[in-house]
Rosetta silent file (secondary structure, phi, psi, omega in degrees, C-alpha in Angstrom):
SEQUENCE: MDLQQIDIYQVDAFTMNIFGGNPAAVCVLQQWLPTPVLQQIAAENFLPETAFFIPGKTATDFELRWFTPEIEMDLCGHATLATAHVLFHHIGVPGNNITFSSNSGVLPVSKKGAILTLDFPSRPPEPATLPSVFLEGLGVTPTAVFKSRDYVVLYEHESIIRQLQPNPALIHQLNIDPGGIVVTAPGESVDFVSRFFTPQASIFEDPVTGSAHCSLIPFWSKRLNKTTLTAQQLSARIGELYCTDQGDRVLIGGACKTYLVGKIFVPTHHFAG
SCORE:     score description
SCORE:     0.000 S_00000001
   1 L     0.000  128.498  176.876   26.719    2.526   23.541 S_00000001
   2 L   -72.794  133.291 -178.182   27.249    4.321   20.229 S_00000001
   3 E  -121.220  139.708  174.689   23.967    5.147   18.513 S_00000001
   4 E  -101.375  129.070  178.312   23.254    6.005   14.886 S_00000001
   5 E   -87.278  137.453  177.127   20.445    8.483   14.256 S_00000001
   6 E  -125.304  126.051  175.366   17.994    7.769   11.451 S_00000001
   7 E   -68.118  135.942  179.870   15.505   10.356   10.228 S_00000001
   8 E  -133.914  140.911  177.094   11.939    9.059   10.298 S_00000001
   9 E  -126.739  142.424  170.663    8.705   10.507    8.958 S_00000001
  10 E  -114.473  124.463 -171.310    5.157    9.306    9.505 S_00000001
  11 E  -127.738  134.727  171.387    2.879   10.159    6.603 S_00000001
  12 E   -89.868  119.297 -172.819   -0.843    9.620    6.012 S_00000001
  13 E  -107.279  150.704 -177.761   -1.160    8.506    2.373 S_00000001
  14 L    63.659   43.607  178.326   -4.095    8.654   -0.048 S_00000001
  15 L  -158.834  155.226  171.579   -5.799   11.418    1.876 S_00000001
  16 L   -95.274   -1.414 -169.024   -6.028   15.197    2.140 S_00000001
  17 L  -128.871  135.551  169.471   -6.546   14.962    5.924 S_00000001
  18 L   -58.367  141.786 -176.463   -4.452   14.050    8.946 S_00000001
  19 L    76.251    5.759  173.582   -5.862   10.877   10.571 S_00000001
  20 L  -107.965 -178.314  176.265   -7.184    9.772    7.176 S_00000001
  21 L    61.568 -148.400 -175.896   -5.748    7.428    4.565 S_00000001
  22 E  -123.102  122.805 -179.624   -3.078    4.900    5.479 S_00000001
  23 E   -76.870  138.896  175.172   -0.171    5.740    7.805 S_00000001
  24 E  -136.244  143.824  169.384    3.341    4.760    6.759 S_00000001
  25 E   -93.165  142.852  177.824    6.729    5.300    8.337 S_00000001
  26 E  -126.341  119.422 -178.270    9.536    6.390    6.032 S_00000001
  27 E  -109.854  131.301 -176.283   13.141    5.874    7.173 S_00000001
  28 E   -95.967  115.078  179.247   16.025    7.661    5.469 S_00000001
  29 L  -117.625  153.917  172.032   19.152    5.503    5.086 S_00000001
  30 L   -97.834  -22.075  175.535   22.482    6.074    3.362 S_00000001
  31 L  -151.023  160.583 -177.203   23.159    2.349    3.099 S_00000001
  32 L   -72.394  134.763  166.104   21.169   -0.793    3.778 S_00000001
  33 L   -81.455  161.040  174.141   21.031   -2.162    7.281 S_00000001
  34 L   -56.051  143.380 -176.609   20.834   -5.943    7.680 S_00000001
  35 H   -54.023  -42.132  178.553   17.346   -7.202    6.871 S_00000001
  36 H   -59.080  -31.392  179.088   16.639   -8.421   10.446 S_00000001
  37 H   -72.704  -41.405  175.482   17.284   -4.882   11.703 S_00000001
  38 H   -58.640  -40.720  179.317   14.923   -3.380    9.131 S_00000001
  39 H   -66.484  -37.499  177.649   12.322   -5.891   10.274 S_00000001
  40 H   -64.939  -40.262  178.360   12.883   -4.950   13.917 S_00000001
  41 H   -63.307  -44.668  179.250   12.398   -1.259   13.114 S_00000001
  42 H   -62.500  -39.978  178.100    9.161   -2.014   11.262 S_00000001
  43 H   -65.900  -37.839  178.590    7.927   -4.119   14.178 S_00000001
  44 H   -65.900  -39.549  178.547    8.820   -1.302   16.593 S_00000001
  45 H   -66.417  -37.965  179.289    6.915    1.231   14.461 S_00000001
  46 L    51.683   47.469  170.735    3.898   -1.121   14.307 S_00000001
  47 L  -109.934  164.449  179.093    2.330    0.661   11.341 S_00000001
  48 L   -51.253  -38.517  177.060    0.841   -1.086    8.316 S_00000001
  49 E  -147.509  147.287  165.651    4.132   -0.469    6.467 S_00000001
  50 E  -120.033  126.799  177.986    7.553    1.002    7.052 S_00000001
  51 E  -101.323  141.567  174.362    9.474    2.084    3.950 S_00000001
  52 E  -124.275  137.083  176.207   13.269    2.330    3.807 S_00000001
  53 E  -137.202  154.523  173.395   15.181    4.017    1.020 S_00000001
  54 E  -129.863  158.464  179.165   18.791    4.711    0.065 S_00000001
  55 E   -64.014  148.664  174.384   20.185    7.003   -2.636 S_00000001
  56 L  -101.296 -147.855 -173.668   20.547    5.652   -6.155 S_00000001
  57 L   -83.491  -20.142 -179.878   22.774    6.711   -9.017 S_00000001
  58 L  -128.947  177.540 -178.099   21.194   10.133   -9.575 S_00000001
  59 L   -70.570  -14.441 -178.385   19.521   12.833   -7.480 S_00000001
  60 L  -119.772   16.242 -178.099   16.063   11.491   -8.396 S_00000001
  61 E  -120.059  132.520 -176.082   16.775    7.748   -8.258 S_00000001
  62 E  -142.575  153.818  170.867   16.401    5.692   -5.063 S_00000001
  63 E   -97.754  140.176 -170.446   16.283    2.089   -3.891 S_00000001
  64 E  -136.793  137.376  174.146   13.168    1.225   -1.877 S_00000001
  65 E  -135.849  155.722 -176.512   12.016   -1.614    0.391 S_00000001
  66 E  -131.589  139.964  178.658    8.831   -2.115    2.432 S_00000001
  67 E  -134.432  135.206  163.914    8.155   -4.025    5.657 S_00000001
  68 L   -83.295  177.556  175.004    5.024   -4.799    7.639 S_00000001
  69 L   -61.482  -16.094 -176.364    5.524   -5.523   11.362 S_00000001
  70 L  -111.949  -36.979 -169.720    5.954   -9.204   10.345 S_00000001
  71 L  -143.051  161.769  169.436    7.394   -9.531    6.819 S_00000001
  72 E   -83.023  134.637 -178.166    9.092   -7.772    3.902 S_00000001
  73 E   -95.323  153.369  176.425    6.577   -7.013    1.146 S_00000001
  74 L   -81.352  -22.295 -178.516    7.067   -7.389   -2.595 S_00000001
  75 L  -163.980  138.130  176.440    5.104   -4.186   -3.301 S_00000001
  76 L  -145.514  122.049 -177.233    3.390   -1.460   -1.268 S_00000001
  77 H   -77.069  -51.523 -171.846    1.533    1.479   -2.751 S_00000001
  78 H   -68.211  -33.447  178.167    0.819    3.761    0.186 S_00000001
  79 H   -74.240  -27.624  172.982    4.344    3.568    1.595 S_00000001
  80 H   -68.005  -43.895  177.265    5.769    4.323   -1.862 S_00000001
  81 H   -60.470  -43.844 -179.976    3.485    7.353   -2.083 S_00000001
  82 H   -63.085  -39.840  179.098    4.578    8.393    1.424 S_00000001
  83 H   -65.023  -42.907  176.737    8.260    8.029    0.508 S_00000001
  84 H   -61.236  -40.639  177.382    7.823   10.194   -2.583 S_00000001
  85 H   -58.667  -45.223  179.099    6.052   12.777   -0.419 S_00000001
  86 H   -62.000  -44.368 -177.564    9.014   12.847    1.984 S_00000001
  87 H   -65.883  -43.497 -179.330   11.511   13.194   -0.866 S_00000001
  88 H   -72.257  -46.485 -166.726    9.615   15.976   -2.622 S_00000001
  89 H   -96.833  -20.513 -178.306    8.335   17.947    0.372 S_00000001
  90 H  -114.056  -40.796 -177.651   10.927   17.402    3.111 S_00000001
  91 H   -90.256  -23.263  173.709   14.222   16.462    1.461 S_00000001
  92 L    82.965   36.264  174.671   13.718   18.726   -1.537 S_00000001
  93 L   -60.022  132.076 -176.235   14.340   16.433   -4.488 S_00000001
  94 L   -73.432  156.267  175.595   14.254   18.664   -7.598 S_00000001
  95 L    80.092 -164.170 -175.499   11.661   18.422  -10.348 S_00000001
  96 L  -123.001   14.708 -176.307    8.441   16.458  -10.483 S_00000001
  97 E  -139.555  136.892  177.034    9.635   12.894  -11.063 S_00000001
  98 E  -130.605  147.985  175.364   11.280   10.221   -8.913 S_00000001
  99 E  -123.614  127.453  175.425   12.261    6.668   -9.805 S_00000001
 100 E  -106.033  136.752  168.702   12.398    3.848   -7.260 S_00000001
 101 E   -99.496  132.190 -171.764   14.199    0.563   -7.811 S_00000001
 102 E  -148.613  178.511  175.061   12.475   -2.242   -5.909 S_00000001
 103 L   -67.262  -13.291  175.443   11.724   -5.954   -5.703 S_00000001
 104 L  -106.544   23.551  177.532    8.845   -5.222   -8.096 S_00000001
 105 E    90.512 -160.606 -178.572   11.069   -3.508  -10.655 S_00000001
 106 E   -83.414  130.114 -176.126   11.334    0.164  -11.509 S_00000001
 107 E  -125.338   99.228  176.555    8.540    2.287  -10.016 S_00000001
 108 E   -76.314  148.636  173.418    8.253    5.886  -11.271 S_00000001
 109 E  -133.362  133.016  178.978    6.359    8.497   -9.235 S_00000001
 110 E  -118.556  156.809 -178.988    5.292   11.886  -10.594 S_00000001
 111 E  -123.142  131.282  173.429    4.046   15.021   -8.837 S_00000001
 112 E  -141.018  106.178 -174.961    1.395   17.433  -10.077 S_00000001
 113 L    62.870 -131.202 -178.687    0.172   19.913   -7.492 S_00000001
 114 L   -84.377   -6.911 -174.093   -0.950   18.049   -4.369 S_00000001
 115 E  -100.058  128.251  170.915   -1.312   14.721   -6.183 S_00000001
 116 E  -102.880  140.478 -176.349    1.452   12.129   -6.411 S_00000001
 117 E  -125.474  122.651  176.643    0.968    9.367   -8.973 S_00000001
 118 E   -84.200  140.741  172.963    2.468    5.882   -8.789 S_00000001
 119 E  -111.553  100.467 -170.763    3.309    3.995  -11.991 S_00000001
 120 E  -116.971  160.422  175.136    2.891    0.351  -10.957 S_00000001
 121 E   -68.741  143.947  175.759    2.668   -3.018  -12.729 S_00000001
 122 L   -81.804  140.716  179.201   -0.811   -4.216  -13.642 S_00000001
 123 L  -131.881   72.989 -177.893   -1.955   -7.481  -12.039 S_00000001
 124 L   -60.075  131.695  179.008   -5.268   -8.473  -13.645 S_00000001
 125 L   -81.983  152.850  178.480   -7.049  -11.065  -11.500 S_00000001
 126 E  -114.261  154.085  177.919   -8.332  -14.354  -12.891 S_00000001
 127 E   -52.589  139.576 -175.540  -11.425  -16.327  -11.806 S_00000001
 128 L  -148.890  174.483  176.964  -10.713  -18.324   -8.660 S_00000001
 129 L  -125.277  132.168  178.613  -12.333  -20.251   -5.824 S_00000001
 130 L   -90.132  146.020  171.817  -12.037  -19.324   -2.181 S_00000001
 131 L   -57.615  145.412 -175.804  -11.729  -21.904    0.591 S_00000001
 132 H   -60.646  -32.776 -179.821  -15.078  -22.455    2.303 S_00000001
 133 H   -64.373  -33.243  178.753  -13.696  -21.294    5.659 S_00000001
 134 H   -70.418  -42.887  177.986  -12.926  -17.921    4.100 S_00000001
 135 H   -59.548  -40.234  176.766  -16.423  -17.576    2.636 S_00000001
 136 H   -65.212  -36.968 -179.708  -17.804  -18.342    6.078 S_00000001
 137 H   -67.297  -30.656  176.739  -15.430  -15.776    7.542 S_00000001
 138 H   -71.662  -36.814  175.898  -16.729  -13.044    5.251 S_00000001
 139 L    87.326  -14.754  178.658  -20.294  -13.726    6.317 S_00000001
 140 L  -132.631  127.093 -177.814  -21.856  -12.559    3.016 S_00000001
 141 L   -68.561  126.671 -178.472  -21.789  -14.649   -0.153 S_00000001
 142 L   -80.200  166.799  174.429  -20.005  -12.760   -2.972 S_00000001
 143 L   -72.471  -39.859 -178.822  -21.073  -12.443   -6.602 S_00000001
 144 E  -162.119  163.219 -179.959  -17.726  -13.799   -7.837 S_00000001
 145 E  -130.742  139.138  178.796  -14.135  -14.422   -6.742 S_00000001
 146 E  -135.462  170.013  179.730  -10.894  -13.669   -8.605 S_00000001
 147 E  -154.595  136.757  162.620   -7.187  -13.815   -7.748 S_00000001
 148 L  -125.478 -112.564  167.354   -3.842  -12.332   -8.706 S_00000001
 149 L   -68.463  -43.503 -179.351   -1.485  -11.722   -5.773 S_00000001
 150 L  -102.975  153.375  165.659   -4.594  -10.950   -3.710 S_00000001
 151 E   -71.412  136.231  175.392   -8.029  -12.484   -3.768 S_00000001
 152 E  -115.143  114.792 -172.301  -10.518  -10.052   -5.324 S_00000001
 153 E  -112.626  117.223 -171.974  -14.024  -10.681   -3.982 S_00000001
 154 E   -95.599  132.802  172.611  -16.852   -8.983   -5.860 S_00000001
 155 L  -122.931  166.999 -173.102  -20.125   -7.790   -4.323 S_00000001
 156 L   -81.278  -34.471 -168.597  -23.093   -6.029   -5.902 S_00000001
 157 L  -132.508  147.290  175.526  -23.425   -2.907   -3.762 S_00000001
 158 H   -57.318  -36.412 -177.875  -21.232   -0.428   -1.885 S_00000001
 159 H   -59.798  -32.856  178.283  -23.441   -0.853    1.181 S_00000001
 160 H   -65.825  -42.540  179.840  -22.299   -4.477    1.500 S_00000001
 161 H   -62.383  -44.524 -179.344  -18.648   -3.388    1.548 S_00000001
 162 H   -62.132  -40.645 -172.142  -19.372   -0.757    4.208 S_00000001
 163 H   -91.154   -6.814 -175.886  -21.316   -3.128    6.447 S_00000001
 164 L   -60.447  132.165  178.582  -19.145   -6.212    6.039 S_00000001
 165 L  -128.606   79.701 -177.013  -17.950   -7.583    9.387 S_00000001
 166 L   -66.187  157.166  179.865  -15.577  -10.460    8.635 S_00000001
 167 L   -94.215  104.142 -176.787  -14.606  -12.964   11.293 S_00000001
 168 H   -58.720  -35.587 -177.516  -10.844  -12.570   11.884 S_00000001
 169 H   -60.445  -37.638  178.806  -10.548  -15.934   13.624 S_00000001
 170 H   -77.596  -43.149 -177.092  -11.718  -17.735   10.480 S_00000001
 171 H   -68.310  -30.702  178.950   -9.868  -15.567    7.983 S_00000001
 172 L   -67.751   -9.150  176.367   -6.610  -15.878    9.921 S_00000001
 173 L   -73.618  -17.190  178.222   -6.666  -19.600    9.074 S_00000001
 174 L   -80.584  146.848  175.368   -5.592  -18.716    5.523 S_00000001
 175 L  -125.431   94.885 -177.935   -1.895  -18.429    4.673 S_00000001
 176 L  -128.432   27.569  176.986   -1.471  -16.309    1.547 S_00000001
 177 L   -53.668  138.227    5.038    1.495  -14.081    2.463 S_00000001
 178 L   -94.017   17.486 -175.551    2.306  -11.628    1.077 S_00000001
 179 L   -88.677 -175.992  179.846   -1.201  -11.241   -0.327 S_00000001
 180 L  -151.802 -160.987 -177.470   -4.560  -10.490    1.180 S_00000001
 181 E  -124.290  119.110  177.571   -8.270  -10.313    0.454 S_00000001
 182 E  -110.040  124.984  175.491   -9.801   -7.275   -1.202 S_00000001
 183 E  -101.199  140.435 -171.597  -13.589   -6.967   -1.260 S_00000001
 184 E  -149.050  157.418  179.966  -14.978   -4.608   -3.854 S_00000001
 185 E  -159.536  163.381  172.672  -18.186   -3.275   -5.408 S_00000001
 186 E   -59.670  144.810 -179.622  -19.378   -0.474   -7.694 S_00000001
 187 L   -91.905  158.058  176.933  -19.274    2.881   -5.918 S_00000001
 188 L   -85.015  -41.003  179.431  -22.110    5.322   -5.330 S_00000001
 189 L  -113.903   -6.335  175.137  -20.034    8.515   -5.692 S_00000001
 190 L  -130.550  175.672 -176.897  -16.899    6.961   -7.224 S_00000001
 191 L   -70.092  -39.956  177.731  -16.361    4.228   -9.807 S_00000001
 192 E  -153.020  157.945  178.450  -15.544    1.491   -7.300 S_00000001
 193 E  -126.594  164.329 -179.091  -14.959    0.927   -3.595 S_00000001
 194 E  -158.680  167.200  164.066  -13.007   -1.651   -1.647 S_00000001
 195 E  -141.930  159.026 -172.790  -11.704   -2.880    1.705 S_00000001
 196 E  -134.615  129.724 -179.768   -8.637   -5.029    2.346 S_00000001
 197 E  -122.940  141.021 -175.796   -8.038   -7.771    4.925 S_00000001
 198 L  -120.086  105.780  176.742   -4.745   -9.529    5.643 S_00000001
 199 L   -59.569  143.270  174.421   -4.847  -13.056    7.100 S_00000001
 200 L    63.494   19.384  177.064   -2.314  -13.829    9.836 S_00000001
 201 L  -107.266  150.699  179.949   -1.262  -10.176   10.154 S_00000001
 202 L   -69.816  -29.191  174.884   -1.310   -8.156   13.367 S_00000001
 203 L  -102.711   99.532 -168.464   -3.085   -5.325   11.516 S_00000001
 204 L   -68.518  -47.145  178.771   -6.117   -7.178   10.155 S_00000001
 205 E  -108.208  118.855  177.736   -7.693   -4.467    7.989 S_00000001
 206 E   -78.595  129.055 -173.993   -5.329   -2.330    5.958 S_00000001
 207 L   -62.090  -46.374  178.070   -6.715    1.231    5.774 S_00000001
 208 L  -146.587  125.085 -169.616   -5.747    1.949    2.135 S_00000001
 209 L  -117.907   93.426 -179.030   -3.972   -0.581   -0.077 S_00000001
 210 L   -59.343  -43.372 -176.331   -2.299    0.923   -3.127 S_00000001
 211 L   -64.150  -30.122  177.552   -0.884   -2.399   -4.360 S_00000001
 212 L   -63.334  -26.288  179.480   -4.351   -4.007   -4.362 S_00000001
 213 H   -73.975  -10.069  169.794   -5.326   -1.435   -6.988 S_00000001
 214 H   -63.312  -26.544  174.749   -2.839   -3.093   -9.337 S_00000001
 215 H   -97.742  -38.923 -177.227   -5.609   -5.699   -9.635 S_00000001
 216 H   -65.650  -37.280 -176.944   -8.660   -3.528   -8.975 S_00000001
 217 H   -64.977  -53.117  177.300   -7.857   -1.024  -11.733 S_00000001
 218 H   -63.296  -33.797  179.270   -7.682   -3.508  -14.643 S_00000001
 219 H   -61.085  -51.874 -176.752  -10.636   -5.402  -13.142 S_00000001
 220 H   -78.393  -28.443  175.925  -12.933   -2.369  -12.986 S_00000001
 221 H   -60.336  -42.774  179.005  -11.567   -0.788  -16.158 S_00000001
 222 H   -69.142  -42.644 -177.191  -12.721   -3.848  -18.089 S_00000001
 223 H   -69.554  -35.582 -176.224  -16.090   -4.090  -16.310 S_00000001
 224 H   -97.276   -5.955  178.720  -16.889   -0.387  -16.655 S_00000001
 225 L    57.008   47.945  175.825  -15.282    0.041  -20.098 S_00000001
 226 L  -149.907  150.554 -175.886  -13.279    3.101  -19.045 S_00000001
 227 L  -102.286  -17.266  177.465   -9.591    3.703  -18.403 S_00000001
 228 E  -111.218  122.356 -172.639   -9.782    6.608  -15.946 S_00000001
 229 E  -136.529  154.281  171.450  -11.468    5.781  -12.636 S_00000001
 230 E  -111.489  148.979 -175.172  -11.964    7.147   -9.142 S_00000001
 231 E  -144.957  153.911  170.934  -11.906    4.905   -6.096 S_00000001
 232 E  -131.050  139.890  168.858  -12.383    4.892   -2.348 S_00000001
 233 E  -102.493  122.267 -164.952  -11.163    2.378    0.195 S_00000001
 234 L   -95.100   43.817  169.212  -13.840    2.262    2.873 S_00000001
 235 L   -73.036  177.315  178.409  -11.852    1.584    6.018 S_00000001
 236 L   -61.535  -24.973 -177.797  -12.553    3.719    9.058 S_00000001
 237 L   -89.979  -20.469  179.363   -9.844    6.117    7.831 S_00000001
 238 L    61.919  127.764  174.405  -11.101    6.338    4.192 S_00000001
 239 E  -124.287  145.589  179.957   -8.716    6.554    1.267 S_00000001
 240 E  -120.675  129.201 -174.985   -9.177    8.361   -2.046 S_00000001
 241 E  -132.534  144.171  179.055   -7.433    7.184   -5.201 S_00000001
 242 E  -116.559  117.662 -162.837   -7.267    8.429   -8.781 S_00000001
 243 E  -121.211  145.407  175.161   -6.679    5.553  -11.163 S_00000001
 244 E  -138.713  132.119  175.830   -5.714    4.986  -14.798 S_00000001
 245 E   -92.651  119.641  178.650   -5.474    1.699  -16.687 S_00000001
 246 L  -116.907   27.592 -179.790   -2.547    1.732  -19.129 S_00000001
 247 L    87.042 -104.435 -178.494   -2.541   -1.912  -20.130 S_00000001
 248 L   -84.092   -1.753  175.980    0.508   -3.526  -18.567 S_00000001
 249 E  -130.880  156.856  173.889    0.859   -0.613  -16.106 S_00000001
 250 E  -128.228  147.020  173.984   -1.549    1.231  -13.818 S_00000001
 251 E  -106.147  131.131 -176.929   -1.387    4.777  -12.475 S_00000001
 252 E  -128.531  109.572 -175.590   -2.492    5.251   -8.857 S_00000001
 253 E  -107.757  152.779  176.965   -2.732    8.824   -7.630 S_00000001
 254 E  -175.187  168.981  178.765   -3.337   10.337   -4.229 S_00000001
 255 L  -100.969  166.381  177.860   -2.394   13.043   -1.748 S_00000001
 256 E  -137.696  152.780  173.116   -0.311   12.797    1.438 S_00000001
 257 E  -132.736  132.763  177.415   -0.105   14.608    4.754 S_00000001
 258 E   -79.199  129.997  178.621    2.879   14.568    7.118 S_00000001
 259 E  -103.692  -36.860 -171.089    1.958   13.611   10.682 S_00000001
 260 E  -147.359  140.798  171.343    5.332   13.211   12.387 S_00000001
 261 E  -129.312  128.879 -177.902    8.992   14.082   11.854 S_00000001
 262 E  -162.317 -162.029  178.230   11.593   12.619   14.175 S_00000001
 263 E  -136.048  146.231  170.748   14.648   10.467   14.734 S_00000001
 264 E  -116.958  160.722 -172.806   15.200    6.889   15.769 S_00000001
 265 E  -126.859  120.254 -177.813   18.371    5.561   17.366 S_00000001
 266 E  -119.853  131.036  176.717   19.971    2.266   16.370 S_00000001
 267 E   -53.766  135.934 -173.027   23.134    0.891   17.989 S_00000001
 268 H   -57.030  -32.929 -176.262   26.051    1.369   15.594 S_00000001
 269 H   -65.071  -18.772  177.218   27.002   -2.305   15.586 S_00000001
 270 H   -71.108  -15.179 -178.522   23.715   -3.057   13.772 S_00000001
 271 H   -79.707  -13.024  176.176   25.074   -1.215   10.712 S_00000001
 272 L   -75.251  138.782 -175.942   27.653   -3.936   10.146 S_00000001
 273 L   -51.981    0.000    0.000   26.570   -6.468    7.510 S_00000001
């Protein structure tokens, strides 16, 4: 059987440390494979996200897609950061700026020292009501609930976010693909903290969720009356994010560390449309 080799990288995003942040696979393609094959690769990787990119019209322009083990996502922050890291540090893209074309529009990424910064659309959340089964699944009554793509659930103290032990069986009853539930509170050493849970997903708690900060940044910028903020996502792996509210756009910065470099092998007939 003829096999096509695909370069693959596994990168820990939004962290300075291996085994921290959120792991993403990044696959280097020259042309798009059929969507079912991309989904099979993501399921085989079984990481929170697998990113695929192909070259664009210039040396710093690329097309980008993201897949969880189950579905294609409309937007993913940590896998975008990981892809930029691969392009800058492994493939050697010149300069300090990359542009991705995606299902969420044009997404610029800039590099300054060890920090990569995503330029993403802002998604301010609006007041909302959660189903009672979800409130029961969280186990602690929130101060307020909001929603954009994701539910944003507000608590008073960081300690509540750290100690929260949601009931997956109850939360998995919700169907809000491709969104999730982000719980958040003021931070003790940073401006705000969060955790992110995904109903009906095989990976229930996402370690660090860049796209959720499209809602968290405008939310906390308004509440704290400041446009530059620091954030932590308090999963077991811990993520650190540097955030800026720019109105209709948000900047989400973080570091990356490469964990794995390798190759995967796909039968050649899968490359046919």
